[in-house]
C-alpha positions in Angstrom: 2.1 -7.4 9.9 2.5 -4.0 11.8 1.9 -0.7 10.5 5.6 0.4 10.5 6.4 -2.6 8.2 3.7 -2.1 5.9 4.9 1.7 5.5 8.4 0.8 5.1 7.6 -1.6 2.4 5.5 0.6 0.6 7.6 3.4 0.5 10.5 0.8 -0.8 8.1 -0.2 -3.4 6.7 3.1 -4.7 10.4 4.3 -4.0 9.6 7.5 -2.3 11.7 9.7 -0.8 11.2 11.7 2.7 9.8 14.6 0.5 7.5 12.4 -1.4 6.0 10.6 1.6 5.6 14.3 3.3 3.5 15.1 -0.1 1.7 12.1 0.2 0.5 12.3 3.8 -0.5 16.2 2.7 -2.5 14.7 -0.3 -4.1 12.2 2.1 -5.7 15.3 4.2 -2.8 15.2 7.1 0.4 17.1 6.9 3.2 15.4 8.6 6.9 16.5 9.4 10.1 15.1 8.3 11.1 13.8 11.8 7.6 11.9 12.3 8.0 10.1 8.7 11.6 9.5 10.0 10.7 8.1 13.5 8.1 6.0 11.6 10.6 4.5 9.5 13.2 3.5 12.0 13.3 0.0 13.4 11.9 -0.9 16.6 15.1 -1.2 18.4 15.9 2.6 17.6 15.1 4.9 20.5 13.5 7.3 18.2 11.2 4.7 17.0 7.3 5.7 16.8 4.7 3.3 16.1 2.5 4.1 13.1 -1.3 4.0 14.4 -3.9 3.0 12.1 -5.2 6.5 11.2 -1.6 7.5 10.1 -1.4 4.5 7.7 -4.9 5.1 6.4 -3.8 8.8 5.9 -1.0 7.7 3.9 -3.0 5.1 1.6 -5.5 8.0 1.0 -2.7 10.0 -0.1 -1.5 7.1 -2.2 -5.0 6.9 -3.9 -5.1 10.8 -4.4 -1.4 10.6 -5.8 -2.2 7.9 -8.5 -5.8 8.2 -9.1 -6.7 11.9 -8.2 -9.3 13.0 -5.6 -12.7 11.9 -6.3 -15.1 14.9 -6.6 -12.3 16.9 -5.3 -12.9 15.9 -1.7 -10.0 14.4 0.3 -11.2 10.9 1.8 -11.6 10.4 5.4 -9.0 8.4 7.1 -10.2 5.2 9.0 -9.7 5.1 12.9 -9.2 1.3 12.7 -7.7 -0.5 9.6 -7.5 -4.1 8.9 -5.5 -6.0 6.2 -8.8 -6.3 4.0 -9.0 -2.4 4.3 -5.5 -2.1 3.1 -5.6 -4.2 0.2 -8.7 -2.4 -1.0 -7.1 1.0 -0.5 -4.1 -0.6 -2.6 -6.3 -2.0 -5.2 -8.2 1.4 -5.7 -4.9 3.5 -5.8 -3.3 1.1 -8.6 -6.6 0.5 -10.3 -6.0 -3.3 -9.8 -8.2 -5.6 -11.6 -8.7 -9.1 -9.9 -6.4 -10.8 -12.6 -4.0 -8.3 -11.8 -4.2 -9.1 -7.8 -3.7 -12.9 -8.6 -0.6 -12.4 -10.7 1.0 -10.2 -8.1 0.5 -13.1 -5.7 1.9 -15.5 -8.3 4.8 -13.6 -8.2 5.3 -14.2 -4.4 4.5 -17.9 -4.9 1.2 -17.9 -3.8 -2.0 -19.5 -5.9 -5.3 -17.7 -5.0 -8.4 -18.2 -6.9 -11.0 -15.5 -7.9 -13.5 -16.8 -5.6 -11.0 -16.5 -2.5 -10.0 -13.0 -3.6 -13.5 -11.7 -3.9 -14.1 -12.9 -0.5 -11.4 -10.4 0.8 -13.7 -7.5 -0.6 -16.9 -8.6 0.8 -18.4 -6.8 3.9 -17.3 -7.9 7.1 -21.2 -9.1 7.8 -21.0 -11.1 4.3 -21.6 -14.9 5.0 -18.6 -15.4 2.5 -16.2 -12.7 3.9 -12.7 -13.9 4.5 -10.4 -12.2 6.6 -6.8 -11.5 5.1 -4.3 -12.8 7.4 -0.9 -11.1 7.7 0.9 -13.8 5.4 -1.3 -13.0 2.7 -0.7 -9.3 3.0 2.9 -9.7 3.3 3.1 -11.9 0.3 1.1 -9.3 -1.7 3.5 -6.7 -1.0 6.6 -9.0 -1.9 4.6 -9.7 -5.2 3.9 -6.1 -5.7 7.6 -5.1 -5.0 8.7 -7.8 -7.6 6.1 -6.5 -10.4 7.3 -2.9 -9.7 10.7 -3.6 -9.8 10.1 -5.6 -13.1 8.5 -2.6 -14.6 11.2 -0.2 -13.6 13.6 -2.2 -15.2 11.7 -2.4 -18.5 11.4 1.1 -18.4 14.9 1.7 -18.0 15.8 -0.5 -20.8 13.3 1.1 -23.2 14.7 4.5 -22.1 18.5 3.5 -22.7 17.4 2.3 -26.0 15.9 5.7 -27.1 19.2 7.7 -26.0 
């Protein structure tokens, strides 16, 4: 999966406006302009399309962590220069405080069966003998399941709020 696609999917899943995206980047430690965000979200065929490099996506994910969990010891985390799918999943796990069973449930929403052992292998160090690389298909399915889960949560909240009125 390319970084632009991941950024577009996360924007949709989290229901972020341009201003919210700019704010998220600022919380991640690197202010961006509306034009940059707009160019990153465009399709590849568009002449104004700009590629999201790893450090840009890492900054956004760090901003998501700060947004949902707060700064750890008041320090903005340093954005990685090189990202892989395992790191992206780890950052999402931290941001939303996912437990193992929640991650398995999210994949299940996208029709993927994954075991606790397989899941733990994704979070190991690369040098560990049981480390497993998270391929694009797994990340894509995780984001799809996350989207389904968030949509279901929003619908429940809307129903709850309509009863309160």
